[in-house]
N, C-alpha and C positions, 0 to 999 in steps of 0.2 A: 603934468612934464614940461621940468624946464632942461633937458637936455635928453630927447631918445638916442644918443648916441651914446646915453649911458647906462642902458634896458640890461643887455645883457647881463654884466657886472649884477643891476638890483633885483636881478632874475636870482644869478647861484646866492647873491646875501639872505635877499627874501626865502631862499628852499629854507637854509642853515635857521636863520629866528625861527620858521612854523616850522618844523620837523624838531627841534626842538621845543616850544611850545604852544605841543602838541592840543594839552592840557587848558591854554589857555583861550581866554574869548576873542576872534578873530573880528575885530570890528571895521574895518579895509585891510581888501588886499583888491588894489584896484594895479593897473600897472603903474608908477614909480610912487607909490605909494600902501605900507601897510604899516597895518598896523593891530595892536593886541594890547592886552588889556590883562587886568588880570579879573578871577573870578567874582570877589568885589565890586569891578568896577576902576579902578587906578587904573591909570597910563604904567606903560610895564615897559615894551619899546619900540619902535617906528624904522624903520624905513625908507628912507625917501629919497629922492633923485635930487639933487641940486643943481645947479648951474654948472657947479666945476667937477664933484664928489659924488658922491653917493653917500648919507647919511647916515651913523646906526645911535639911532640915540635911546641909552639907555636911561629909564628914570631912575633902578635900583642902586647908579654908579654914582647919581650926583647925593645922593647922601652920605654912601656909603665909599667912594673914591678908592679905598684898600683893596679890595675883591679884582678891579682893572689887572688882567694878569702881564705879569712883562711887559711880551710877545707886541703889542696890545699899543704900550708907550707910545710908540710913535707916529701915530692913527687919530691922538688922545687928543681932540680940539675942546677949547671948552670946559666943565663939570662935566656933562653929561651928552658927547655927543665922538663915534666917530671919524673921522672922513677916512673913501676909501677911494684910488681911484686907478683908472682903467693900467692894465700891466704892469698894476702890485698885486702881489700875491693873496690870496685872501684868507689867509689866516685861521681859516674850519674847525681847527681842535680848541683853536684857544679861544676865538667865541664860544664854542660851544659853553667850556669853561668858564666863562664870566657868564653866562647865559644859566647857569646851572646854578651859582655862585648868587647873581640875582634871586632864581623862585628857590631857592633857602631865606632870603631875608623878607621873602612878602607879610607883610601884619609890621611890617620894624622899620617900614618908611613911610 
């Protein structure tokens, strides 16, 4: 874990992802690192603590950038990464919406 001060933020974000991806394969669930794959074994989403932020890495977003809810645009970094920092609102409904949109695209990326 690169920054243990972000563990509480990671835990909140990881719980949102776990709840909304409960029908998928949980590959890794260790403090600071959560990885979920589709039933076909494709990477789907990762939540990982980095040095300065908690990253939400969403593979379908790489192929379909138009599915990102507007409220999450300020968090976007790169093609499929969303950065979250301490003190920022989590935007749980928007993350849930993104994950639902991504699940609808399984098989199309």
